[in-house]
N, CA, C and O atoms as a GROMACS GRO file, in nm:
protein
  236
    1UNK      N    1   0.084  -0.082   0.002
    1UNK     CA    2   0.051  -0.025   0.000
    1UNK      C    3   0.108   0.145   0.012
    1UNK      O    4   0.053   0.247  -0.032
    2UNK      N    5   0.192   0.135   0.063
    2UNK     CA    6   0.284   0.230   0.117
    2UNK      C    7   0.364   0.269  -0.027
    2UNK      O    8   0.378   0.386  -0.063
    3UNK      N    9   0.404   0.174  -0.091
    3UNK     CA   10   0.456   0.194  -0.289
    3UNK      C   11   0.390   0.226  -0.352
    3UNK      O   12   0.426   0.294  -0.448
    4UNK      N   13   0.272   0.198  -0.336
    4UNK     CA   14   0.124   0.269  -0.454
    4UNK      C   15   0.160   0.467  -0.377
    4UNK      O   16   0.210   0.555  -0.448
    5UNK      N   17   0.126   0.485  -0.250
    5UNK     CA   18   0.127   0.560  -0.224
    5UNK      C   19   0.234   0.667  -0.308
    5UNK      O   20   0.205   0.750  -0.393
    6UNK      N   21   0.371   0.630  -0.248
    6UNK     CA   22   0.459   0.705  -0.276
    6UNK      C   23   0.472   0.686  -0.430
    6UNK      O   24   0.514   0.795  -0.467
    7UNK      N   25   0.463   0.626  -0.512
    7UNK     CA   26   0.418   0.614  -0.689
    7UNK      C   27   0.330   0.711  -0.705
    7UNK      O   28   0.360   0.793  -0.791
    8UNK      N   29   0.192   0.733  -0.629
    8UNK     CA   30   0.155   0.834  -0.690
    8UNK      C   31   0.152   0.941  -0.694
    8UNK      O   32   0.086   1.015  -0.767
    9UNK      N   33   0.270   0.977  -0.564
    9UNK     CA   34   0.301   1.077  -0.481
    9UNK      C   35   0.472   1.134  -0.569
    9UNK      O   36   0.530   1.235  -0.528
   10UNK      N   37   0.516   1.070  -0.659
   10UNK     CA   38   0.601   1.096  -0.748
   10UNK      C   39   0.527   1.170  -0.850
   10UNK      O   40   0.522   1.290  -0.876
   11UNK      N   41   0.479   1.082  -0.895
   11UNK     CA   42   0.416   1.051  -1.056
   11UNK      C   43   0.351   1.179  -1.076
   11UNK      O   44   0.355   1.240  -1.183
   12UNK      N   45   0.279   1.229  -0.952
   12UNK     CA   46   0.221   1.384  -0.901
   12UNK      C   47   0.319   1.464  -0.894
   12UNK      O   48   0.299   1.558  -0.971
   13UNK      N   49   0.422   1.475  -0.837
   13UNK     CA   50   0.512   1.506  -0.870
   13UNK      C   51   0.568   1.580  -0.978
   13UNK      O   52   0.584   1.702  -0.980
   14UNK      N   53   0.615   1.451  -1.119
   14UNK     CA   54   0.690   1.480  -1.209
   14UNK      C   55   0.607   1.607  -1.265
   14UNK      O   56   0.643   1.724  -1.278
   15UNK      N   57   0.425   1.518  -1.310
   15UNK     CA   58   0.370   1.594  -1.285
   15UNK      C   59   0.336   1.734  -1.289
   15UNK      O   60   0.266   1.781  -1.379
   16UNK      N   61   0.382   1.801  -1.193
   16UNK     CA   62   0.330   1.889  -1.140
   16UNK      C   63   0.456   2.027  -1.198
   16UNK      O   64   0.440   2.147  -1.219
   17UNK      N   65   0.593   1.925  -1.210
   17UNK     CA   66   0.660   2.022  -1.230
   17UNK      C   67   0.699   2.040  -1.366
   17UNK      O   68   0.788   2.121  -1.392
   18UNK      N   69   0.621   1.951  -1.490
   18UNK     CA   70   0.616   1.970  -1.583
   18UNK      C   71   0.570   2.096  -1.629
   18UNK      O   72   0.623   2.183  -1.699
   19UNK      N   73   0.413   2.084  -1.549
   19UNK     CA   74   0.338   2.194  -1.626
   19UNK      C   75   0.418   2.329  -1.520
   19UNK      O   76   0.446   2.436  -1.574
   20UNK      N   77   0.438   2.313  -1.416
   20UNK     CA   78   0.548   2.423  -1.369
   20UNK      C   79   0.661   2.576  -1.481
   20UNK      O   80   0.688   2.696  -1.489
   21UNK      N   81   0.688   2.390  -1.560
   21UNK     CA   82   0.775   2.379  -1.564
   21UNK      C   83   0.744   2.488  -1.731
   21UNK      O   84   0.812   2.581  -1.772
   22UNK      N   85   0.603   2.422  -1.798
   22UNK     CA   86   0.629   2.516  -1.879
   22UNK      C   87   0.530   2.653  -1.819
   22UNK      O   88   0.567   2.768  -1.841
   23UNK      N   89   0.470   2.639  -1.781
   23UNK     CA   90   0.377   2.795  -1.735
   23UNK      C   91   0.487   2.904  -1.700
   23UNK      O   92   0.477   3.022  -1.733
   24UNK      N   93   0.623   2.837  -1.608
   24UNK     CA   94   0.732   2.946  -1.588
   24UNK      C   95   0.738   2.962  -1.717
   24UNK      O   96   0.629   3.019  -1.718
   25UNK      N   97   0.776   2.962  -1.855
   25UNK     CA   98   0.805   2.992  -1.917
   25UNK      C   99   0.802   3.073  -2.055
   25UNK      O  100   0.879   3.106  -2.144
   26UNK      N  101   0.583   3.091  -1.999
   26UNK     CA  102   0.585   3.283  -2.039
   26UNK      C  103   0.659   3.377  -1.909
   26UNK      O  104   0.726   3.479  -1.925
   27UNK      N  105   0.637   3.335  -1.830
   27UNK     CA  106   0.678   3.389  -1.734
   27UNK      C  107   0.820   3.485  -1.734
   27UNK      O  108   0.833   3.605  -1.710
   28UNK      N  109   0.968   3.336  -1.787
   28UNK     CA  110   1.026   3.410  -1.783
   28UNK      C  111   1.064   3.502  -1.874
   28UNK      O  112   1.168   3.568  -1.870
   29UNK      N  113   0.936   3.512  -2.000
   29UNK     CA  114   1.031   3.591  -2.102
   29UNK      C  115   0.965   3.677  -2.063
   29UNK      O  116   1.023   3.775  -2.109
   30UNK      N  117   0.866   3.720  -2.001
   30UNK     CA  118   0.853   3.869  -1.942
   30UNK      C  119   0.948   3.937  -1.860
   30UNK      O  120   1.010   4.042  -1.870
   31UNK      N  121   0.943   3.868  -1.796
   31UNK     CA  122   1.125   3.886  -1.693
   31UNK      C  123   1.274   3.972  -1.737
   31UNK      O  124   1.354   4.053  -1.691
   32UNK      N  125   1.244   3.879  -1.878
   32UNK     CA  126   1.332   3.876  -1.945
   32UNK      C  127   1.341   4.045  -2.069
   32UNK      O  128   1.423   4.121  -2.119
   33UNK      N  129   1.207   4.024  -2.062
   33UNK     CA  130   1.197   4.196  -2.186
   33UNK      C  131   1.221   4.272  -2.075
   33UNK      O  132   1.316   4.350  -2.086
   34UNK      N  133   1.157   4.272  -1.961
   34UNK     CA  134   1.143   4.366  -1.840
   34UNK      C  135   1.305   4.406  -1.847
   34UNK      O  136   1.330   4.525  -1.868
   35UNK      N  137   1.432   4.300  -1.829
   35UNK     CA  138   1.524   4.302  -1.830
   35UNK      C  139   1.572   4.411  -1.948
   35UNK      O  140   1.622   4.522  -1.933
   36UNK      N  141   1.550   4.366  -2.025
   36UNK     CA  142   1.581   4.358  -2.184
   36UNK      C  143   1.553   4.606  -2.178
   36UNK      O  144   1.623   4.705  -2.201
   37UNK      N  145   1.415   4.575  -2.135
   37UNK     CA  146   1.390   4.742  -2.119
   37UNK      C  147   1.374   4.808  -2.023
   37UNK      O  148   1.291   4.894  -1.993
   38UNK      N  149   1.503   4.741  -1.947
   38UNK     CA  150   1.591   4.812  -1.825
   38UNK      C  151   1.445   4.869  -1.728
   38UNK      O  152   1.434   4.988  -1.698
   39UNK      N  153   1.358   4.783  -1.693
   39UNK     CA  154   1.293   4.814  -1.552
   39UNK      C  155   1.332   4.668  -1.473
   39UNK      O  156   1.345   4.552  -1.511
   40UNK      N  157   1.341   4.732  -1.356
   40UNK     CA  158   1.330   4.618  -1.263
   40UNK      C  159   1.180   4.539  -1.177
   40UNK      O  160   1.063   4.568  -1.203
   41UNK      N  161   1.202   4.486  -1.123
   41UNK     CA  162   1.064   4.465  -1.106
   41UNK      C  163   0.938   4.520  -1.002
   41UNK      O  164   0.821   4.482  -1.013
   42UNK      N  165   0.991   4.622  -0.893
   42UNK     CA  166   0.920   4.715  -0.824
   42UNK      C  167   0.874   4.762  -0.993
   42UNK      O  168   0.822   4.685  -1.073
   43UNK      N  169   0.895   4.852  -1.009
   43UNK     CA  170   0.872   4.894  -1.182
   43UNK      C  171   0.770   4.880  -1.252
   43UNK      O  172   0.679   4.956  -1.285
   44UNK      N  173   0.815   4.683  -1.285
   44UNK     CA  174   0.672   4.628  -1.350
   44UNK      C  175   0.577   4.664  -1.308
   44UNK      O  176   0.504   4.744  -1.367
   45UNK      N  177   0.547   4.606  -1.175
   45UNK     CA  178   0.477   4.527  -1.053
   45UNK      C  179   0.380   4.694  -1.081
   45UNK      O  180   0.266   4.706  -1.128
   46UNK      N  181   0.465   4.794  -1.037
   46UNK     CA  182   0.378   4.916  -1.056
   46UNK      C  183   0.272   4.970  -1.164
   46UNK      O  184   0.164   5.028  -1.180
   47UNK      N  185   0.396   4.901  -1.235
   47UNK     CA  186   0.292   4.916  -1.436
   47UNK      C  187   0.154   4.839  -1.425
   47UNK      O  188   0.046   4.894  -1.449
   48UNK      N  189   0.171   4.691  -1.382
   48UNK     CA  190   0.093   4.643  -1.343
   48UNK      C  191  -0.024   4.659  -1.258
   48UNK      O  192  -0.123   4.587  -1.274
   49UNK      N  193  -0.018   4.779  -1.140
   49UNK     CA  194  -0.107   4.742  -1.110
   49UNK      C  195  -0.160   4.920  -1.217
   49UNK      O  196  -0.257   4.950  -1.286
   50UNK      N  197  -0.078   4.967  -1.189
   50UNK     CA  198  -0.140   5.102  -1.316
   50UNK      C  199  -0.256   5.066  -1.365
   50UNK      O  200  -0.368   5.102  -1.328
   51UNK      N  201  -0.220   4.979  -1.468
   51UNK     CA  202  -0.237   4.909  -1.589
   51UNK      C  203  -0.400   4.789  -1.513
   51UNK      O  204  -0.521   4.783  -1.534
   52UNK      N  205  -0.345   4.748  -1.464
   52UNK     CA  206  -0.489   4.712  -1.348
   52UNK      C  207  -0.589   4.804  -1.309
   52UNK      O  208  -0.697   4.749  -1.288
   53UNK      N  209  -0.586   4.918  -1.293
   53UNK     CA  210  -0.678   5.024  -1.242
   53UNK      C  211  -0.766   5.095  -1.307
   53UNK      O  212  -0.872   5.147  -1.271
   54UNK      N  213  -0.687   5.091  -1.452
   54UNK     CA  214  -0.737   5.183  -1.589
   54UNK      C  215  -0.796   5.095  -1.605
   54UNK      O  216  -0.908   5.144  -1.587
   55UNK      N  217  -0.821   4.948  -1.637
   55UNK     CA  218  -0.910   4.853  -1.717
   55UNK      C  219  -1.025   4.852  -1.605
   55UNK      O  220  -1.136   4.871  -1.653
   56UNK      N  221  -1.022   4.835  -1.468
   56UNK     CA  222  -1.127   4.833  -1.420
   56UNK      C  223  -1.211   4.944  -1.394
   56UNK      O  224  -1.327   4.929  -1.358
   57UNK      N  225  -1.139   5.094  -1.417
   57UNK     CA  226  -1.213   5.193  -1.442
   57UNK      C  227  -1.309   5.189  -1.589
   57UNK      O  228  -1.421   5.240  -1.602
   58UNK      N  229  -1.221   5.103  -1.705
   58UNK     CA  230  -1.257   5.110  -1.814
   58UNK      C  231  -1.437   4.979  -1.809
   58UNK      O  232  -1.499   4.960  -1.914
   59UNK      N  233  -1.477   4.923  -1.695
   59UNK     CA  234  -1.561   4.810  -1.700
   59UNK      C  235  -1.690   4.839  -1.714
   59UNK      O  236  -1.773   4.749  -1.719
   0.00000   0.00000   0.00000
């Protein structure tokens, strides 16, 4: 019984890692572009907050 649980846990973890890797690819591109444009993380967060507020006002 423990072997099955461990095996399922390992498979679940591997699936999680594969999914995370695919999702991270998009965020890596965002981070790379921010650096390319000379932006730091705080600047990007501030920009996102501003854009989010503008979108909420439009709705």
